[in-house]
C-alpha positions as CSV (number, residue, x, y, z in Angstrom):
1,M,-15.0,7.0,29.7
2,A,-16.4,3.6,30.3
3,T,-17.1,1.6,27.2
4,N,-18.4,-2.0,26.7
5,L,-17.0,-3.7,23.7
6,A,-17.5,-7.2,22.4
7,I,-13.9,-8.0,21.3
8,D,-12.7,-11.5,20.5
9,D,-10.9,-12.8,23.6
10,G,-8.4,-14.7,21.5
11,L,-7.4,-11.5,19.7
12,I,-7.0,-9.7,23.0
13,L,-5.0,-12.5,24.6
14,E,-2.7,-12.7,21.5
15,A,-2.2,-8.9,21.5
16,Q,-1.4,-9.0,25.2
17,K,1.1,-11.8,24.7
18,I,2.8,-10.2,21.7
19,G,2.9,-6.7,23.1
20,G,3.8,-7.8,26.6
21,H,0.8,-6.0,28.0
22,R,-0.5,-7.0,31.5
23,T,-4.0,-5.7,31.0
24,K,-6.6,-5.8,28.2
25,K,-6.9,-2.0,28.4
26,S,-3.2,-1.4,27.8
27,A,-3.3,-3.8,24.8
28,V,-6.4,-2.1,23.3
29,T,-4.9,1.4,23.9
30,E,-1.6,0.5,22.2
31,A,-3.5,-1.1,19.3
32,L,-5.5,2.1,18.8
33,K,-2.4,4.2,18.9
34,E,-0.7,2.0,16.3
35,Y,-3.9,2.1,14.1
36,I,-4.0,5.9,14.2
37,Q,-0.3,6.2,13.4
38,R,-0.7,3.9,10.5
39,R,-3.6,5.7,9.0
40,K,-1.8,9.0,9.3
41,Q,1.2,7.5,7.5
42,L,-1.1,6.3,4.7
43,Q,-2.5,9.9,4.3
44,V,1.1,11.2,3.9
45,T,2.1,8.5,1.4
46,A,-1.0,9.4,-0.6
47,L,0.6,12.8,-1.3
48,F,3.8,11.3,-2.9
49,G,4.1,12.6,-6.4
50,K,1.3,15.2,-5.9
51,V,3.3,18.1,-4.4
52,D,4.8,20.5,-6.9
53,Y,7.9,22.4,-6.0
54,A,9.0,25.8,-7.4
55,P,11.1,25.3,-10.5
56,G,13.9,27.6,-9.2
57,Y,14.1,26.0,-5.8
58,D,17.6,25.1,-4.9
59,Y,17.8,23.1,-1.6
60,K,21.6,22.9,-1.8
61,A,22.0,26.7,-1.8
62,L,20.0,26.9,1.5
63,R,22.6,24.6,3.2
64,H,25.2,27.4,3.2
65,R,22.8,30.1,4.4
66,K,23.4,31.7,7.8
């Protein structure tokens, strides 16, 4: 899908240099992948302390199960 974006050339050049990308497209694609991954991680960390476990759950007992 062709898209025209007005992106700061300095940012693109720095991203290319730091990431070792030969093209602007590869730098933007990698940046978007990292952005999505980071946002997903933030969603998971928001759950810390909010998940309740069954009181009788014994994870150690499950280690010896066959």
